[in-house]
N, C-alpha and C positions, 0 to 999 in steps of 0.2 A: 394804388387803391384809393377810392374816394368815399368819404362819409356821405350817406344818403340824405339829400335835402328833399323832404317830402313835398310833392307838388310841383317840383321843377325838373324832374328827370326826363320828361318826354316819353316815359315808359309806363303804360297802364299798370303793369305788375310791380311797380315800386311806389305807387301813389294810392291815396285814399286808404281803404281798409286792406289793400294788398301791401301797404308799406309796413316795414318792420317796426317793432316797438323797442324801446331802449332799455327797459328795466326788467329785471327778474324780481317778481313780487311774491310775497307770502301774506295771505290774509286769512284770519280765523273768524269763525262764527258769522257766516255770511247771512244776509237777510233773505227771507223766503216770502214770496207772494203766493198764497195758496197753501197747499199741504202736500209735502213730499211723502210718497208711499214709504211706510216704515220699514218694509222689507228690502228696500234698495240700500244694501250695505256693501259699499265698495267705492270704486273710483270711475268717473268718466274721464277718459284721456283722449287727447287729440294732438297730432303732430302736424307740423307744417314748416315751410321755409321762413327763416327770419335772418336775412343776411347781415353779418357784422359790417360788411362794406362790399362795394362792388368795383369792378374795373370801369368799363364803358357802360353807362346806364342804358344806352340805346341797344346794346347787345345782350343785356342781362335777361336770362330766361327764368320764368317763374319757378320752374322745377329745380333750379340750382340755388342753393342758399343754405346757410347753417341751420340745422334742425333745432326747433324749439317745441317742447311738449308742454301743453297746458293741461291741468288736472283739477277736478273738483271731487272732494271726498264727501260722500254721503253716508250717514249712519243714523238709524233709528229715527228717521224723520228730520234730522238736522243736516245742514250743509256745513261741515266742520272746517274745511279749508279750501282755498284756491291757491295753486302754485303754478308758475311758469318757469321753466328752466331750459337753458341751452343744453342740447345733447353734446356730451364731451367729444372732442376731436383734437387732432394735432394742431389744427388752425386756431381753435379756441384757446388751447393751452398756450400757444405762442403769443396770442393777443394778450393773455393774462399773465404772461411771464412765468408760466408753470411748466413742469415736466409734462411730456406727452402722457395721455391716459394709458393704462396697462392694456395688454392684449395684442394678439397678432394682427397686423395691418397688412393683409395679404397682397393688396394692390397699391399700397401707398396713398390711399385716399386721405384727403385733408379735412373734409367737412364731416360733421356728424349726420347720421341718418335723419332725413327730414320728411318722410312720406307717410309712415304709419307707426302705430304703437299699440301694444296689446300684452296680454298675459298668457304665458304658456309654460308648462312644467314648473309652476310655482315661482316664475321669474317674470319681471317686466322687461320687454324688449322694445327698443326703437329700431325701425327698419327702413331700408331704402332700396330702390331698384338699381339695376345696371352695374352691380359689382360690389357695393359696399358691404362690410361686415356688420351684423347687428351689434348694437350697444346695449348692455345691461344697465338698468336703472334701479335705484332703490324704490321702496314704496313711496317715499317722499320726492321722487323724481330726480334725485342726485345721480350723477354718472358713477357707475362702478368700474366698468372696463368694456372694451370690445369683447364680445363673447361669441366665438365661432362654434357654438353648440358644444361647449366644453371640450374643444380641441378636435372635434370630429368633422367639421365642415371643411371640405377641401379648398374652397375659394369663395365664390360669389354667393349671394342670397338675393332675396326679393322683398318687396314691401307687401306682397299679396299672397302669402301662403294660405292654403285651404285646410281647415281643421276637419278631419273625419270624426263625426260625433260618436261613432260606434267604437273605433279603435283608439281615439285620442291622438292619432298621428297627424303631423303637418305634411302637406304635399305642396311642392313648389316647382314652378318653371322659372328658370333663372337665365339671364343674359349678363354679359360683362363686356363693357367697351372701355378701352380698345383691346382688352386682353383676349377676348374670344371673338374672332371674326368669322369663324367657320362652323360654330356649333352653339347650341344652348344646352342646358342641363336640367334634367328632372331629378328632384331631391325629395326623399322621404325622411322625415325626422320622427323617431319613435317618441312615445308618450313621455319617456324619461328625459327628453331633450337632447338625445344624441342621434346623429345621422346614421341610418341603417341601410340606405340604398341611394346610389346615384346612377343615372343613365345619361351619357352624352348623346345628343341628337344632332346629327350633321345638318347644316343649313347652307343652301347655295349662296344666300345673301344675308347680311345682318338684318335684324328687325327690332323695333322697339317693342319688346315683349313685356308689357306692363303688368299683365295679369294672366290667369289661367282659369279653367273650369275643372270640376271634379265630379264624377258620377261614381256609382258603385262599381262599375266595370272599367271606366276610362279616366286617364288624366289627359286633358285637352290642351294642346299647344297651338298657339295662334301665330301665324306668319303673315302679318299685314304689311302693305307696301309703304310704311314709314321707316326709312332706313338711314344708316350712317351716310353722311355726305362728306367726302374727303375734302372738298374745297372749303366747306364751312369750317371743318376742323383745322385746316391749314391757316385759315384767316382768323382764328382765335375765337370762334363761337363757343360760348359756354355750354351749349347743348346742341351738338352738330348732327341733328336728325331732322329729316324733312320728307315730305311726300314724294314718292317716286313711282308714278303710275306706269303700268306696263311691265312691272317687275314681278308680278304674281301676287295672288291673295288666296290664302288657303288656311284650313285648320287640320290638325292631325289628332286622331284618336289613338292614344297609346294605351294598350291594356295595362292595368296597374301592376300586373306581375310580369310584364313583357319587357322587351328590349327595343331599341330604335328600329330594327328591321321589321318589327311587328306593327308599326304605325300604319293606320289607314288614313291617307291624305285625301281631303275633299276640297276641290276648288270652290272659291266664293266670288261673288261680284266684288269689285274693288270697294273697300270700306276700311274703317278703323274703329276699334273699340278699346277704351281703357278698361271698362269694368263690366263683367258679367254680374247678373243678379243671382242666378243659381242655375243648376243643370241637373238632369236626372235621366236614367234609362227608362224608357216607356215599355209597356208590356209587349208591344209589337216588335221590339228589338231596335227601335229608333232611339236617337239621343236628342233630348229637348234642351235647348239652351236659351235662356232669356238674358238679354244684354242691351246696353246703351250703345248706339251705333252712330258714327259720324260718316258723312260722305267722303271726307278726306281730313288729313291732320297735318299741320305745319306745312301748308302749301305756299301761300303768299304771306302769311303772318307767322313769324318764326320764333317769337319769344313767349307765346302763351297759346292755350288750346282753343279759345272760344271764338276768335274773330273769323276763322274760315268756315264757321257754321256750328250749329248746336246739335246735340245728339238726341235721337228718338229712341223709344223703347221698342225692341223687336223680339220676336220668338223665332228661333231657328230650329227646324226639325230635320235632323240628319239621318239619312239612310246609309248605314255603314256598308251594306251589301252592294247597293247600286252606286255608292259614292256620290249621292246627290243631296241637295239641301233645299228645303222649302222655307221661304221667309214670309212671315206675317208681321205687319206693323201693329203693335199693341197700342201705341200712342205716339203720334207724329210730333207732338209738342215737346218742348225742352225737358229732358230728364237726364239726371246724372247722379252719381254716388248711390247706386242701387244697393239695397240691403234686404234681408229676409230673416226669418227665424233661424238661428244658428243650429238648432237641433235637427233641422231638416236639410242641412247642407248635403248636396248630392242625392237628394231624395225627392219624390213627388211632393209638391207643395201648392198652396193656393194663393197666398198673399205676399206681395212685395211692396217695397217703399222706396221712394226716390226724392231727391231735391230738385226743384224746378229752376236749376241754374240757368240764368239768361243774362248774357253780357250787356244787353240793351237796357236793363233796368236793375234796381237794387232790391226789388221785392221778389224773393225766392221762396215760393210756397213749398210745403211738404205734401207729397202725393202718396196715396195708398191705392194699390191695384188688386182687384179680385180677378185673378187670372183664369178663373172658371167662367165667370159671368161677363168679363170684360169691363166691369164697372170701375171707374176712377173716382176716388174721393179726395178732395183737396182741403188742406188746412192753410188758410190765409193768415199770415203772421202780422198783417197790418201794414199801413202806409210806411214806406221806407225801411221795412224790416225784411231781412233775408236770412233763411235758415240753411245750414249746411247739411252734411250727411246724417240721415236719421238712423240711429242705432236702436234695434228692437231688443227689449228685455222682457222675457216672459214672466207673467205673474206666477208665483210659486204654486198656488192652488188652482191655477187655470187648467181647463181641459180642452179649450178650443185654440186653434193655431194662432189666431190674432189676439188672444187674451193676454194683454200686457201693455207695456209703455214704449213710446218712442222718445228717445233722449237726443237732443241736439243743441248746438249753439246757434244763437240768433244775434246778428249784428243790426243795430238800429242806426241808420244813416242820419236820422234827424238830430241825434245828440252824440253820435260816435261812441255808443256804449255797446256792451255785450251782456247776454244772459244765457245761462243754462236753462233749458225749458224741458218739461216733462208733459207728454201728450198721451191721452188714453187712445191706444191704437184701435179700439173698437168703437169709439165715440168721439169723432172730431168735433161734433156740435157742442160738446161739453166745454170747449175752450181749453186753456191751459190747466192742467192738474196742479202744476207748480211752476214758478219762475224764480230763478236764483240770480239776481243782479251781481255781476262780477266787478271787481275793483278796477279793471282796465279793459279796453277793447281787446279782442282776439282777432288778429289778422286772418283773412281768408286763407285757409290751408287745405289739407288733404284729408287724412283718414284718422279715425279713432275707434275706440271700443269701450264698452262697459266691462270693467274687470272687477268681478265680485271678490269679496274677501274670502270666499271659499276657494277661488281659483288661485289668488295670490294673497296670502294672509298678511295683515299689517304687522309691522315690526314692533309697534308699541301701541 
């Protein structure tokens, strides 16, 4: 293994703001530019890869690397602390000369979950796709243990469970490589944090099942033609998945109370999507899915997602009876990391939000879409500044769907710094509501959430 020399690896995903940071930092009483809404009491958390070391830098894949969670604690208009902590793992413990972290490691994974983090059942969880077990964190982001939903998870989990706002349950579509080559699994976790249902779904070929969609009637499983490549795995690839055209592209509508035999499969034009925005059942019986869509994924460029093309925002309208899909392009420009108001997950909704991730430049704006009128509003973060995933937090006294704030991290390439920013979701022209400069840069990463103190209470 080699220590990473930033700027000399020859791999985009180990250089610049993709490069890992060396230190775990704790900083208190952060400065604020503007005024933080006093009702934002909780933590903004974000997870991403921060490799301790790599083998061959040219083969290193962005999706592979030790997990690191960054967090900012807000309370009563103050930014009380920033912390970044590695997610515990056998690899981290070995590097630090410590015993392995507690908890069942069902597949012998060595790295800590590096894809998402959030609060559920009063607990903070770090999560990853492709088989890894969630890891429980304290309020202050220290590792507690691997937590297989208190002993009820049979094996793998995902980074993208969907929370049903009415039942409080988590729904997940899960794959595990190389353990499961012939099926994926649908999992339902009850509101108390224990698994209440699993359904094995046979699959003729493996697929990179990054996410799912959920409606009131259906759990949606995606079978895209980005699949396990045996030759890559044999040659030591850290992420042996690549584009395999001609192997089929489809989605399946699984009735939420059904079994695998009940799935309605619908063929799709060849494409790939990491992230749906939201989905719902329409009054006419169709299923509406909004999602960010790529023409292909890991075709000629195999260590990161953006070089083979960027994703556009599309609306898919599925007819379960005729097994057909109608595709409308909402915005052909670059859109990724879509979000919406969480209380409307699986329900009809109007507004969605994305990051304008574009590998050709460092200026990533924040977009808001009115999906009724087709209007797109853009928040420009300024020269050299790029924003990540926009997390929507509703105003407590608000009555309109978009009455609330967008919270995200912004990296400034002009001085290699990072800020947590708060934007009025109804009024982009207002500029930043508040900016919280952070004590170090935050490498480009994946997913985060606002975890209120009502959802996961502070320990002190």
